[in-house]
All heavy atoms as TSV, in Angstrom:
chain	resi	resn	atom	element	x	y	z
A	1	MET	N	N	-98.759	-55.400	21.319
A	1	MET	CA	C	-97.390	-55.256	20.868
A	1	MET	C	C	-96.666	-56.578	21.103
A	1	MET	O	O	-96.657	-57.115	22.190
A	1	MET	CB	C	-96.731	-54.111	21.650
A	1	MET	CG	C	-95.271	-53.943	21.365
A	1	MET	SD	S	-94.529	-52.433	22.027
A	1	MET	CE	C	-95.276	-52.194	23.597
A	2	ASP	N	N	-96.071	-57.091	20.076
A	2	ASP	CA	C	-95.350	-58.359	20.140
A	2	ASP	C	C	-93.911	-58.078	20.540
A	2	ASP	O	O	-93.242	-57.281	19.918
A	2	ASP	CB	C	-95.417	-59.029	18.768
A	2	ASP	CG	C	-94.753	-60.380	18.742
A	2	ASP	OD1	O	-94.584	-60.973	19.815
A	2	ASP	OD2	O	-94.431	-60.828	17.645
A	3	THR	N	N	-93.422	-58.721	21.586
A	3	THR	CA	C	-92.060	-58.489	22.073
A	3	THR	C	C	-91.231	-59.734	21.897
A	3	THR	O	O	-91.631	-60.809	22.306
A	3	THR	CB	C	-92.073	-58.090	23.565
A	3	THR	OG1	O	-92.872	-56.928	23.703
A	3	THR	CG2	C	-90.681	-57.808	24.073
A	4	LEU	N	N	-90.049	-59.576	21.316
A	4	LEU	CA	C	-89.095	-60.671	21.217
A	4	LEU	C	C	-88.100	-60.501	22.329
A	4	LEU	O	O	-87.531	-59.436	22.508
A	4	LEU	CB	C	-88.380	-60.638	19.862
A	4	LEU	CG	C	-89.281	-60.800	18.654
A	4	LEU	CD1	C	-88.454	-60.699	17.387
A	4	LEU	CD2	C	-89.997	-62.127	18.692
A	5	ASN	N	N	-87.871	-61.547	23.103
A	5	ASN	CA	C	-86.996	-61.444	24.262
A	5	ASN	C	C	-86.282	-62.761	24.487
A	5	ASN	O	O	-86.747	-63.793	24.068
A	5	ASN	CB	C	-87.830	-61.080	25.512
A	5	ASN	CG	C	-86.986	-60.540	26.632
A	5	ASN	OD1	O	-85.766	-60.527	26.567
A	5	ASN	ND2	N	-87.646	-60.099	27.674
A	6	ALA	N	N	-85.151	-62.694	25.123
A	6	ALA	CA	C	-84.418	-63.905	25.513
A	6	ALA	C	C	-84.139	-63.809	26.997
A	6	ALA	O	O	-83.938	-62.737	27.528
A	6	ALA	CB	C	-83.107	-64.011	24.736
A	7	SER	N	N	-84.133	-64.940	27.651
A	7	SER	CA	C	-83.822	-64.908	29.074
A	7	SER	C	C	-82.352	-64.559	29.249
A	7	SER	O	O	-81.513	-64.893	28.440
A	7	SER	CB	C	-84.133	-66.251	29.716
A	7	SER	OG	O	-83.357	-67.250	29.109
A	8	GLY	N	N	-82.050	-63.851	30.285
A	8	GLY	CA	C	-80.677	-63.446	30.495
A	8	GLY	C	C	-80.525	-62.787	31.848
A	8	GLY	O	O	-81.213	-63.142	32.788
A	9	GLY	N	N	-79.644	-61.811	31.947
A	9	GLY	CA	C	-79.355	-61.120	33.191
A	9	GLY	C	C	-80.533	-60.312	33.674
A	9	GLY	O	O	-81.657	-60.466	33.211
A	10	GLY	N	N	-80.265	-59.425	34.590
A	10	GLY	CA	C	-81.326	-58.641	35.186
A	10	GLY	C	C	-81.741	-57.419	34.398
A	10	GLY	O	O	-82.589	-56.670	34.836
A	11	TYR	N	N	-81.140	-57.207	33.212
A	11	TYR	CA	C	-81.449	-56.026	32.407
A	11	TYR	C	C	-81.756	-56.432	30.981
A	11	TYR	O	O	-81.372	-57.491	30.520
A	11	TYR	CB	C	-80.258	-55.057	32.394
A	11	TYR	CG	C	-79.928	-54.513	33.748
A	11	TYR	CD1	C	-78.981	-55.135	34.545
A	11	TYR	CD2	C	-80.567	-53.386	34.240
A	11	TYR	CE1	C	-78.672	-54.640	35.794
A	11	TYR	CE2	C	-80.270	-52.890	35.495
A	11	TYR	CZ	C	-79.325	-53.511	36.271
A	11	TYR	OH	O	-79.022	-53.030	37.517
A	12	GLU	N	N	-82.476	-55.548	30.295
A	12	GLU	CA	C	-82.742	-55.751	28.883
A	12	GLU	C	C	-82.566	-54.436	28.141
A	12	GLU	O	O	-82.792	-53.362	28.695
A	12	GLU	CB	C	-84.142	-56.302	28.648
A	12	GLU	CG	C	-85.254	-55.340	28.973
A	12	GLU	CD	C	-86.641	-55.910	28.722
A	12	GLU	OE1	O	-86.786	-57.146	28.579
A	12	GLU	OE2	O	-87.585	-55.113	28.663
A	13	LEU	N	N	-82.131	-54.549	26.908
A	13	LEU	CA	C	-82.028	-53.412	26.011
A	13	LEU	C	C	-83.272	-53.459	25.150
A	13	LEU	O	O	-83.476	-54.405	24.391
A	13	LEU	CB	C	-80.760	-53.524	25.162
A	13	LEU	CG	C	-80.399	-52.312	24.316
A	13	LEU	CD1	C	-80.037	-51.131	25.221
A	13	LEU	CD2	C	-79.239	-52.638	23.391
A	14	ARG	N	N	-84.135	-52.457	25.285
A	14	ARG	CA	C	-85.442	-52.487	24.628
A	14	ARG	C	C	-85.527	-51.421	23.539
A	14	ARG	O	O	-85.207	-50.262	23.764
A	14	ARG	CB	C	-86.554	-52.263	25.648
A	14	ARG	CG	C	-87.937	-52.179	25.017
A	14	ARG	CD	C	-89.009	-52.051	26.065
A	14	ARG	NE	N	-89.291	-53.322	26.691
A	14	ARG	CZ	C	-90.113	-54.233	26.185
A	14	ARG	NH1	N	-90.712	-54.019	25.045
A	14	ARG	NH2	N	-90.332	-55.353	26.824
A	15	PHE	N	N	-85.962	-51.870	22.363
A	15	PHE	CA	C	-86.234	-50.992	21.221
A	15	PHE	C	C	-87.751	-50.969	21.042
A	15	PHE	O	O	-88.351	-51.995	20.739
A	15	PHE	CB	C	-85.593	-51.551	19.949
A	15	PHE	CG	C	-84.095	-51.654	19.975
A	15	PHE	CD1	C	-83.467	-52.724	20.587
A	15	PHE	CD2	C	-83.310	-50.692	19.369
A	15	PHE	CE1	C	-82.084	-52.844	20.590
A	15	PHE	CE2	C	-81.927	-50.792	19.363
A	15	PHE	CZ	C	-81.314	-51.869	19.974
A	16	ARG	N	N	-88.370	-49.817	21.230
A	16	ARG	CA	C	-89.822	-49.702	21.074
A	16	ARG	C	C	-90.171	-49.317	19.636
A	16	ARG	O	O	-89.423	-48.589	18.991
A	16	ARG	CB	C	-90.382	-48.663	22.037
A	16	ARG	CG	C	-90.303	-49.111	23.497
A	16	ARG	CD	C	-90.813	-48.065	24.447
A	16	ARG	NE	N	-89.941	-46.889	24.352
A	16	ARG	CZ	C	-90.370	-45.635	24.331
A	16	ARG	NH1	N	-91.628	-45.359	24.446
A	16	ARG	NH2	N	-89.515	-44.640	24.225
A	17	PRO	N	N	-91.323	-49.763	19.136
A	17	PRO	CA	C	-91.725	-49.412	17.771
A	17	PRO	C	C	-92.135	-47.945	17.688
A	17	PRO	O	O	-92.694	-47.384	18.633
A	17	PRO	CB	C	-92.911	-50.331	17.494
A	17	PRO	CG	C	-93.478	-50.628	18.839
A	17	PRO	CD	C	-92.313	-50.627	19.792
A	18	LEU	N	N	-91.862	-47.322	16.568
A	18	LEU	CA	C	-92.276	-45.941	16.346
A	18	LEU	C	C	-93.675	-45.856	15.742
A	18	LEU	O	O	-94.281	-44.785	15.739
A	18	LEU	CB	C	-91.278	-45.233	15.420
A	18	LEU	CG	C	-89.866	-45.070	15.962
A	18	LEU	CD1	C	-88.974	-44.404	14.914
A	18	LEU	CD2	C	-89.862	-44.248	17.246
A	19	PHE	N	N	-94.181	-46.970	15.246
A	19	PHE	CA	C	-95.480	-46.997	14.588
A	19	PHE	C	C	-96.367	-48.056	15.222
A	19	PHE	O	O	-95.881	-49.091	15.685
A	19	PHE	CB	C	-95.315	-47.302	13.091
A	19	PHE	CG	C	-94.373	-46.355	12.405
A	19	PHE	CD1	C	-93.081	-46.765	12.090
A	19	PHE	CD2	C	-94.760	-45.071	12.098
A	19	PHE	CE1	C	-92.201	-45.897	11.470
A	19	PHE	CE2	C	-93.889	-44.194	11.478
A	19	PHE	CZ	C	-92.600	-44.609	11.164
A	20	ALA	N	N	-97.660	-47.815	15.206
A	20	ALA	CA	C	-98.623	-48.776	15.748
A	20	ALA	C	C	-98.551	-50.076	14.943
A	20	ALA	O	O	-98.170	-50.072	13.770
A	20	ALA	CB	C	-100.031	-48.193	15.680
A	21	ASN	N	N	-98.885	-51.169	15.581
A	21	ASN	CA	C	-98.923	-52.496	14.965
A	21	ASN	C	C	-97.552	-53.008	14.541
A	21	ASN	O	O	-97.459	-53.879	13.688
A	21	ASN	CB	C	-99.892	-52.525	13.779
A	21	ASN	CG	C	-101.297	-52.211	14.193
A	21	ASN	OD1	O	-101.734	-52.584	15.273
A	21	ASN	ND2	N	-102.017	-51.493	13.358
A	22	HIS	N	N	-96.492	-52.447	15.088
A	22	HIS	CA	C	-95.146	-52.977	14.889
A	22	HIS	C	C	-94.695	-53.593	16.201
A	22	HIS	O	O	-95.228	-53.276	17.261
A	22	HIS	CB	C	-94.173	-51.883	14.448
A	22	HIS	CG	C	-94.354	-51.471	13.025
A	22	HIS	ND1	N	-95.354	-50.635	12.609
A	22	HIS	CD2	C	-93.635	-51.781	11.921
A	22	HIS	CE1	C	-95.265	-50.450	11.312
A	22	HIS	NE2	N	-94.224	-51.134	10.857
A	23	ARG	N	N	-93.712	-54.445	16.159
A	23	ARG	CA	C	-93.282	-55.123	17.377
A	23	ARG	C	C	-92.071	-54.449	18.010
A	23	ARG	O	O	-91.278	-53.797	17.338
A	23	ARG	CB	C	-93.003	-56.585	17.119
A	23	ARG	CG	C	-91.884	-56.819	16.147
A	23	ARG	CD	C	-91.700	-58.280	15.914
A	23	ARG	NE	N	-90.766	-58.486	14.824
A	23	ARG	CZ	C	-90.442	-59.651	14.361
A	23	ARG	NH1	N	-90.977	-60.741	14.872
A	23	ARG	NH2	N	-89.585	-59.769	13.375
A	24	ALA	N	N	-91.955	-54.647	19.294
A	24	ALA	CA	C	-90.799	-54.181	20.059
A	24	ALA	C	C	-89.770	-55.312	20.073
A	24	ALA	O	O	-90.102	-56.472	19.837
A	24	ALA	CB	C	-91.206	-53.833	21.486
A	25	PHE	N	N	-88.527	-54.959	20.351
A	25	PHE	CA	C	-87.453	-55.938	20.484
A	25	PHE	C	C	-86.763	-55.699	21.817
A	25	PHE	O	O	-86.535	-54.547	22.196
A	25	PHE	CB	C	-86.426	-55.789	19.358
A	25	PHE	CG	C	-86.953	-56.150	18.003
A	25	PHE	CD1	C	-87.604	-55.213	17.226
A	25	PHE	CD2	C	-86.790	-57.434	17.506
A	25	PHE	CE1	C	-88.084	-55.544	15.971
A	25	PHE	CE2	C	-87.269	-57.777	16.245
A	25	PHE	CZ	C	-87.914	-56.829	15.475
A	26	ALA	N	N	-86.418	-56.773	22.514
A	26	ALA	CA	C	-85.700	-56.673	23.783
A	26	ALA	C	C	-84.640	-57.759	23.832
A	26	ALA	O	O	-84.901	-58.903	23.436
A	26	ALA	CB	C	-86.660	-56.798	24.961
A	27	PHE	N	N	-83.462	-57.383	24.318
A	27	PHE	CA	C	-82.325	-58.295	24.356
A	27	PHE	C	C	-81.661	-58.224	25.714
A	27	PHE	O	O	-81.548	-57.139	26.292
A	27	PHE	CB	C	-81.310	-57.922	23.261
A	27	PHE	CG	C	-81.936	-57.845	21.906
A	27	PHE	CD1	C	-82.405	-56.645	21.407
A	27	PHE	CD2	C	-82.097	-58.987	21.146
A	27	PHE	CE1	C	-83.014	-56.569	20.170
A	27	PHE	CE2	C	-82.703	-58.930	19.896
A	27	PHE	CZ	C	-83.165	-57.719	19.408
A	28	PRO	N	N	-81.195	-59.353	26.246
A	28	PRO	CA	C	-80.514	-59.330	27.538
A	28	PRO	C	C	-79.235	-58.509	27.430
A	28	PRO	O	O	-78.537	-58.563	26.405
A	28	PRO	CB	C	-80.211	-60.799	27.817
A	28	PRO	CG	C	-80.296	-61.478	26.503
A	28	PRO	CD	C	-81.232	-60.691	25.651
A	29	CYS	N	N	-78.964	-57.722	28.463
A	29	CYS	CA	C	-77.780	-56.870	28.460
A	29	CYS	C	C	-77.298	-56.662	29.889
A	29	CYS	O	O	-77.937	-57.105	30.834
A	29	CYS	CB	C	-78.079	-55.524	27.798
A	29	CYS	SG	S	-79.189	-54.453	28.735
A	30	ASP	N	N	-76.186	-55.938	30.020
A	30	ASP	CA	C	-75.713	-55.582	31.358
A	30	ASP	C	C	-76.310	-54.229	31.746
A	30	ASP	O	O	-77.112	-53.650	30.995
A	30	ASP	CB	C	-74.180	-55.589	31.429
A	30	ASP	CG	C	-73.513	-54.570	30.520
A	30	ASP	OD1	O	-74.188	-53.619	30.042
A	30	ASP	OD2	O	-72.301	-54.708	30.289
A	31	ALA	N	N	-75.918	-53.718	32.891
A	31	ALA	CA	C	-76.520	-52.496	33.434
A	31	ALA	C	C	-76.279	-51.259	32.572
A	31	ALA	O	O	-77.010	-50.280	32.691
A	31	ALA	CB	C	-75.995	-52.244	34.849
A	32	ILE	N	N	-75.278	-51.299	31.697
A	32	ILE	CA	C	-75.028	-50.124	30.836
A	32	ILE	C	C	-75.418	-50.373	29.385
A	32	ILE	O	O	-75.118	-49.561	28.513
A	32	ILE	CB	C	-73.569	-49.630	30.953
A	32	ILE	CG1	C	-72.579	-50.735	30.612
A	32	ILE	CG2	C	-73.300	-49.079	32.335
A	32	ILE	CD1	C	-71.134	-50.250	30.570
A	33	GLY	N	N	-76.082	-51.484	29.116
A	33	GLY	CA	C	-76.642	-51.720	27.799
A	33	GLY	C	C	-75.801	-52.535	26.844
A	33	GLY	O	O	-76.157	-52.656	25.673
A	34	HIS	N	N	-74.720	-53.142	27.308
A	34	HIS	CA	C	-73.914	-53.986	26.433
A	34	HIS	C	C	-74.573	-55.349	26.267
A	34	HIS	O	O	-74.848	-56.025	27.253
A	34	HIS	CB	C	-72.505	-54.164	26.975
A	34	HIS	CG	C	-71.717	-52.910	26.945
A	34	HIS	ND1	N	-70.786	-52.603	27.904
A	34	HIS	CD2	C	-71.708	-51.867	26.071
A	34	HIS	CE1	C	-70.254	-51.430	27.639
A	34	HIS	NE2	N	-70.795	-50.970	26.525
A	35	VAL	N	N	-74.794	-55.732	25.020
A	35	VAL	CA	C	-75.372	-57.033	24.693
A	35	VAL	C	C	-74.239	-57.968	24.312
A	35	VAL	O	O	-73.395	-57.621	23.490
A	35	VAL	CB	C	-76.373	-56.899	23.520
A	35	VAL	CG1	C	-76.867	-58.266	23.061
A	35	VAL	CG2	C	-77.541	-56.006	23.914
A	36	ASP	N	N	-74.208	-59.159	24.894
A	36	ASP	CA	C	-73.217	-60.168	24.540
A	36	ASP	C	C	-73.718	-60.876	23.284
A	36	ASP	O	O	-74.486	-61.834	23.359
A	36	ASP	CB	C	-73.012	-61.152	25.688
A	36	ASP	CG	C	-71.996	-62.234	25.376
A	36	ASP	OD1	O	-71.321	-62.157	24.329
A	36	ASP	OD2	O	-71.878	-63.163	26.186
A	37	MET	N	N	-73.312	-60.376	22.115
A	37	MET	CA	C	-73.817	-60.909	20.860
A	37	MET	C	C	-73.435	-62.368	20.650
A	37	MET	O	O	-74.156	-63.104	19.989
A	37	MET	CB	C	-73.341	-60.046	19.686
A	37	MET	CG	C	-73.907	-58.641	19.753
A	37	MET	SD	S	-73.666	-57.622	18.282
A	37	MET	CE	C	-71.962	-57.838	17.892
A	38	ASP	N	N	-72.322	-62.794	21.227
A	38	ASP	CA	C	-71.896	-64.193	21.083
A	38	ASP	C	C	-72.836	-65.160	21.790
A	38	ASP	O	O	-72.884	-66.338	21.438
A	38	ASP	CB	C	-70.481	-64.388	21.618
A	38	ASP	CG	C	-69.438	-63.683	20.772
A	38	ASP	OD1	O	-69.680	-63.495	19.559
A	38	ASP	OD2	O	-68.394	-63.299	21.324
A	39	SER	N	N	-73.583	-64.684	22.771
A	39	SER	CA	C	-74.479	-65.566	23.514
A	39	SER	C	C	-75.881	-65.639	22.903
A	39	SER	O	O	-76.692	-66.445	23.339
A	39	SER	CB	C	-74.587	-65.106	24.969
A	39	SER	OG	O	-75.320	-63.891	25.043
A	40	LEU	N	N	-76.161	-64.833	21.890
A	40	LEU	CA	C	-77.481	-64.824	21.267
A	40	LEU	C	C	-77.612	-65.977	20.279
A	40	LEU	O	O	-76.650	-66.335	19.595
A	40	LEU	CB	C	-77.717	-63.504	20.522
A	40	LEU	CG	C	-77.688	-62.220	21.341
A	40	LEU	CD1	C	-77.854	-61.013	20.427
A	40	LEU	CD2	C	-78.765	-62.229	22.409
A	41	SER	N	N	-78.809	-66.523	20.195
A	41	SER	CA	C	-79.085	-67.519	19.164
A	41	SER	C	C	-79.028	-66.819	17.803
A	41	SER	O	O	-79.068	-65.583	17.726
A	41	SER	CB	C	-80.470	-68.137	19.374
A	41	SER	OG	O	-81.466	-67.151	19.148
A	42	GLU	N	N	-78.970	-67.579	16.748
A	42	GLU	CA	C	-78.888	-66.975	15.417
A	42	GLU	C	C	-80.091	-66.074	15.112
A	42	GLU	O	O	-79.909	-64.951	14.640
A	42	GLU	CB	C	-78.729	-68.039	14.329
A	42	GLU	CG	C	-78.485	-67.430	12.962
A	42	GLU	CD	C	-78.180	-68.455	11.898
A	42	GLU	OE1	O	-77.901	-69.622	12.230
A	42	GLU	OE2	O	-78.223	-68.080	10.722
A	43	PRO	N	N	-81.332	-66.526	15.399
A	43	PRO	CA	C	-82.467	-65.627	15.157
A	43	PRO	C	C	-82.405	-64.360	16.021
A	43	PRO	O	O	-82.712	-63.263	15.540
A	43	PRO	CB	C	-83.692	-66.469	15.514
A	43	PRO	CG	C	-83.233	-67.881	15.430
A	43	PRO	CD	C	-81.782	-67.865	15.790
A	44	MET	N	N	-82.020	-64.503	17.297
A	44	MET	CA	C	-81.906	-63.320	18.162
A	44	MET	C	C	-80.797	-62.389	17.672
A	44	MET	O	O	-80.945	-61.169	17.710
A	44	MET	CB	C	-81.637	-63.739	19.610
A	44	MET	CG	C	-82.827	-64.335	20.311
A	44	MET	SD	S	-84.134	-63.131	20.631
A	44	MET	CE	C	-83.331	-62.110	21.846
A	45	PHE	N	N	-79.686	-62.948	17.221
A	45	PHE	CA	C	-78.591	-62.158	16.684
A	45	PHE	C	C	-79.068	-61.357	15.468
A	45	PHE	O	O	-78.810	-60.149	15.365
A	45	PHE	CB	C	-77.423	-63.076	16.301
A	45	PHE	CG	C	-76.257	-62.365	15.693
A	45	PHE	CD1	C	-75.387	-61.640	16.493
A	45	PHE	CD2	C	-76.019	-62.423	14.334
A	45	PHE	CE1	C	-74.302	-60.969	15.934
A	45	PHE	CE2	C	-74.944	-61.766	13.768
A	45	PHE	CZ	C	-74.084	-61.040	14.569
A	46	ASN	N	N	-79.786	-62.016	14.565
A	46	ASN	CA	C	-80.315	-61.317	13.387
A	46	ASN	C	C	-81.313	-60.231	13.779
A	46	ASN	O	O	-81.313	-59.133	13.199
A	46	ASN	CB	C	-80.954	-62.307	12.417
A	46	ASN	CG	C	-79.934	-63.202	11.759
A	46	ASN	OD1	O	-78.775	-62.823	11.591
A	46	ASN	ND2	N	-80.342	-64.403	11.402
A	47	ASN	N	N	-82.168	-60.508	14.772
A	47	ASN	CA	C	-83.113	-59.492	15.245
A	47	ASN	C	C	-82.385	-58.311	15.887
A	47	ASN	O	O	-82.803	-57.162	15.722
A	47	ASN	CB	C	-84.097	-60.100	16.252
A	47	ASN	CG	C	-85.130	-60.962	15.581
A	47	ASN	OD1	O	-85.474	-60.780	14.422
A	47	ASN	ND2	N	-85.627	-61.945	16.315
A	48	TYR	N	N	-81.304	-58.592	16.600
A	48	TYR	CA	C	-80.526	-57.524	17.230
A	48	TYR	C	C	-79.899	-56.620	16.161
A	48	TYR	O	O	-79.970	-55.391	16.258
A	48	TYR	CB	C	-79.452	-58.120	18.136
A	48	TYR	CG	C	-78.579	-57.100	18.812
A	48	TYR	CD1	C	-79.118	-56.209	19.738
A	48	TYR	CD2	C	-77.229	-57.005	18.532
A	48	TYR	CE1	C	-78.323	-55.259	20.364
A	48	TYR	CE2	C	-76.427	-56.068	19.163
A	48	TYR	CZ	C	-76.987	-55.196	20.069
A	48	TYR	OH	O	-76.202	-54.258	20.683
A	49	LEU	N	N	-79.318	-57.218	15.138
A	49	LEU	CA	C	-78.742	-56.409	14.052
A	49	LEU	C	C	-79.823	-55.607	13.338
A	49	LEU	O	O	-79.615	-54.438	12.988
A	49	LEU	CB	C	-77.999	-57.308	13.062
A	49	LEU	CG	C	-76.753	-57.997	13.592
A	49	LEU	CD1	C	-76.122	-58.845	12.494
A	49	LEU	CD2	C	-75.742	-56.997	14.147
A	50	TYR	N	N	-80.989	-56.197	13.134
A	50	TYR	CA	C	-82.109	-55.488	12.517
A	50	TYR	C	C	-82.532	-54.303	13.384
A	50	TYR	O	O	-82.697	-53.185	12.880
A	50	TYR	CB	C	-83.289	-56.444	12.309
A	50	TYR	CG	C	-84.531	-55.748	11.833
A	50	TYR	CD1	C	-84.691	-55.421	10.501
A	50	TYR	CD2	C	-85.541	-55.404	12.735
A	50	TYR	CE1	C	-85.832	-54.755	10.067
A	50	TYR	CE2	C	-86.677	-54.754	12.309
A	50	TYR	CZ	C	-86.819	-54.428	10.972
A	50	TYR	OH	O	-87.944	-53.768	10.551
A	51	ALA	N	N	-82.702	-54.543	14.671
A	51	ALA	CA	C	-83.135	-53.475	15.576
A	51	ALA	C	C	-82.135	-52.323	15.569
A	51	ALA	O	O	-82.527	-51.147	15.530
A	51	ALA	CB	C	-83.323	-54.021	16.988
A	52	ARG	N	N	-80.857	-52.623	15.587
A	52	ARG	CA	C	-79.841	-51.565	15.559
A	52	ARG	C	C	-79.897	-50.779	14.251
A	52	ARG	O	O	-79.746	-49.564	14.251
A	52	ARG	CB	C	-78.461	-52.169	15.753
A	52	ARG	CG	C	-78.215	-52.599	17.183
A	52	ARG	CD	C	-76.879	-53.216	17.417
A	52	ARG	NE	N	-75.786	-52.577	16.687
A	52	ARG	CZ	C	-74.524	-52.922	16.778
A	52	ARG	NH1	N	-74.178	-53.926	17.569
A	52	ARG	NH2	N	-73.595	-52.316	16.100
A	53	ALA	N	N	-80.133	-51.479	13.150
A	53	ALA	CA	C	-80.188	-50.809	11.848
A	53	ALA	C	C	-81.431	-49.939	11.697
A	53	ALA	O	O	-81.415	-48.951	10.964
A	53	ALA	CB	C	-80.134	-51.846	10.729
A	54	MET	N	N	-82.515	-50.286	12.392
A	54	MET	CA	C	-83.781	-49.573	12.245
A	54	MET	C	C	-84.010	-48.469	13.286
A	54	MET	O	O	-85.070	-47.848	13.304
A	54	MET	CB	C	-84.948	-50.563	12.300
A	54	MET	CG	C	-84.989	-51.512	11.117
A	54	MET	SD	S	-85.332	-50.661	9.556
A	54	MET	CE	C	-83.746	-50.740	8.743
A	55	MET	N	N	-82.991	-48.206	14.129
A	55	MET	CA	C	-83.135	-47.134	15.127
A	55	MET	C	C	-83.409	-45.811	14.416
A	55	MET	O	O	-82.697	-45.435	13.486
A	55	MET	CB	C	-81.853	-46.989	15.969
A	55	MET	CG	C	-81.619	-48.115	16.919
A	55	MET	SD	S	-80.203	-47.865	18.038
A	55	MET	CE	C	-78.898	-47.374	16.953
A	56	GLY	N	N	-84.462	-45.149	14.846
A	56	GLY	CA	C	-84.831	-43.864	14.273
A	56	GLY	C	C	-85.655	-43.967	13.000
A	56	GLY	O	O	-86.202	-42.964	12.552
A	57	LEU	N	N	-85.748	-45.147	12.410
A	57	LEU	CA	C	-86.552	-45.342	11.203
A	57	LEU	C	C	-87.854	-46.070	11.527
A	57	LEU	O	O	-88.929	-45.594	11.182
A	57	LEU	CB	C	-85.763	-46.150	10.164
A	57	LEU	CG	C	-84.452	-45.520	9.700
A	57	LEU	CD1	C	-83.668	-46.488	8.836
A	57	LEU	CD2	C	-84.737	-44.234	8.938
A	58	GLU	N	N	-87.740	-47.232	12.161
A	58	GLU	CA	C	-88.908	-48.006	12.573
A	58	GLU	C	C	-88.962	-48.219	14.078
A	58	GLU	O	O	-90.021	-48.523	14.614
A	58	GLU	CB	C	-88.908	-49.381	11.900
A	58	GLU	CG	C	-89.124	-49.333	10.414
A	58	GLU	CD	C	-89.206	-50.718	9.789
A	58	GLU	OE1	O	-89.343	-51.705	10.540
A	58	GLU	OE2	O	-89.123	-50.791	8.555
A	59	LEU	N	N	-87.798	-48.075	14.733
A	59	LEU	CA	C	-87.701	-48.337	16.166
A	59	LEU	C	C	-87.083	-47.149	16.889
A	59	LEU	O	O	-86.291	-46.400	16.305
A	59	LEU	CB	C	-86.834	-49.588	16.410
A	59	LEU	CG	C	-87.355	-50.882	15.789
A	59	LEU	CD1	C	-86.288	-51.960	15.809
A	59	LEU	CD2	C	-88.604	-51.350	16.502
A	60	SER	N	N	-87.435	-47.023	18.167
A	60	SER	CA	C	-86.859	-45.963	18.999
A	60	SER	C	C	-85.399	-46.269	19.309
A	60	SER	O	O	-84.935	-47.394	19.142
A	60	SER	CB	C	-87.628	-45.867	20.318
A	60	SER	OG	O	-87.406	-47.049	21.090
A	61	TRP	N	N	-84.678	-45.257	19.762
A	61	TRP	CA	C	-83.351	-45.497	20.319
A	61	TRP	C	C	-83.554	-46.377	21.533
A	61	TRP	O	O	-84.538	-46.232	22.264
A	61	TRP	CB	C	-82.681	-44.173	20.686
A	61	TRP	CG	C	-82.348	-43.379	19.465
A	61	TRP	CD1	C	-83.098	-42.369	18.916
A	61	TRP	CD2	C	-81.231	-43.551	18.594
A	61	TRP	NE1	N	-82.506	-41.907	17.776
A	61	TRP	CE2	C	-81.348	-42.608	17.554
A	61	TRP	CE3	C	-80.136	-44.414	18.592
A	61	TRP	CZ2	C	-80.418	-42.511	16.521
A	61	TRP	CZ3	C	-79.209	-44.303	17.569
A	61	TRP	CH2	C	-79.354	-43.371	16.554
A	62	PRO	N	N	-82.677	-47.297	21.792
A	62	PRO	CA	C	-82.917	-48.273	22.869
A	62	PRO	C	C	-82.772	-47.661	24.258
A	62	PRO	O	O	-82.117	-46.641	24.435
A	62	PRO	CB	C	-81.831	-49.323	22.631
A	62	PRO	CG	C	-80.731	-48.586	21.980
A	62	PRO	CD	C	-81.396	-47.540	21.110
A	63	GLU	N	N	-83.410	-48.329	25.188
A	63	GLU	CA	C	-83.271	-47.956	26.597
A	63	GLU	C	C	-82.981	-49.213	27.403
A	63	GLU	O	O	-83.425	-50.296	27.063
A	63	GLU	CB	C	-84.535	-47.259	27.104
A	63	GLU	CG	C	-85.781	-48.106	27.020
A	63	GLU	CD	C	-87.028	-47.353	27.417
A	63	GLU	OE1	O	-86.982	-46.133	27.618
A	63	GLU	OE2	O	-88.072	-48.001	27.532
A	64	VAL	N	N	-82.177	-49.049	28.444
A	64	VAL	CA	C	-81.868	-50.155	29.349
A	64	VAL	C	C	-82.926	-50.176	30.431
A	64	VAL	O	O	-83.221	-49.150	31.043
A	64	VAL	CB	C	-80.461	-49.989	29.986
A	64	VAL	CG1	C	-80.179	-51.105	30.978
A	64	VAL	CG2	C	-79.402	-49.940	28.888
A	65	ARG	N	N	-83.537	-51.335	30.631
A	65	ARG	CA	C	-84.572	-51.487	31.648
A	65	ARG	C	C	-84.290	-52.733	32.466
A	65	ARG	O	O	-83.627	-53.662	32.005
A	65	ARG	CB	C	-85.938	-51.623	30.965
A	65	ARG	CG	C	-86.305	-50.402	30.151
A	65	ARG	CD	C	-87.570	-50.565	29.394
A	65	ARG	NE	N	-88.654	-51.084	30.214
A	65	ARG	CZ	C	-89.888	-51.171	29.810
A	65	ARG	NH1	N	-90.238	-50.804	28.613
A	65	ARG	NH2	N	-90.816	-51.651	30.601
A	66	VAL	N	N	-84.827	-52.747	33.660
A	66	VAL	CA	C	-84.762	-53.968	34.467
A	66	VAL	C	C	-85.628	-54.998	33.770
A	66	VAL	O	O	-86.757	-54.710	33.357
A	66	VAL	CB	C	-85.255	-53.697	35.904
A	66	VAL	CG1	C	-85.331	-54.988	36.694
A	66	VAL	CG2	C	-84.363	-52.688	36.586
A	67	SER	N	N	-85.096	-56.188	33.618
A	67	SER	CA	C	-85.813	-57.255	32.942
A	67	SER	C	C	-87.078	-57.602	33.719
A	67	SER	O	O	-87.032	-57.747	34.937
A	67	SER	CB	C	-84.903	-58.479	32.823
A	67	SER	OG	O	-85.589	-59.535	32.214
A	68	PRO	N	N	-88.213	-57.748	33.028
A	68	PRO	CA	C	-89.457	-58.058	33.743
A	68	PRO	C	C	-89.424	-59.414	34.444
A	68	PRO	O	O	-90.227	-59.668	35.315
A	68	PRO	CB	C	-90.518	-58.024	32.660
A	68	PRO	CG	C	-89.813	-58.048	31.365
A	68	PRO	CD	C	-88.406	-57.605	31.610
A	69	SER	N	N	-88.500	-60.283	34.069
A	69	SER	CA	C	-88.423	-61.599	34.713
A	69	SER	C	C	-87.714	-61.539	36.053
A	69	SER	O	O	-87.581	-62.541	36.730
A	69	SER	CB	C	-87.722	-62.596	33.783
A	69	SER	OG	O	-86.404	-62.190	33.528
A	70	HIS	N	N	-87.205	-60.352	36.446
A	70	HIS	CA	C	-86.508	-60.203	37.726
A	70	HIS	C	C	-87.222	-59.232	38.621
A	70	HIS	O	O	-87.942	-58.426	38.300
A	70	HIS	CB	C	-85.090	-59.729	37.499
A	70	HIS	CG	C	-84.211	-60.805	36.948
A	70	HIS	ND1	N	-84.187	-61.096	35.606
A	70	HIS	CD2	C	-83.390	-61.667	37.550
A	70	HIS	CE1	C	-83.351	-62.089	35.406
A	70	HIS	NE2	N	-82.847	-62.456	36.579
């Protein structure tokens, strides 16, 4: 599973794929799942909008997790 991630705080908002051979998306967030969209690079911002649009179609509803880098 290919994961797109950006370094950030101690939490990530993770969207898991609903189908095999699709990638997961993870974005830095706070403890309640708020993503600072202004701090994302343009590609990460576009991936975040894509992930939100694909919830329930290609991706799971997101979950807040402790970032693996912490």
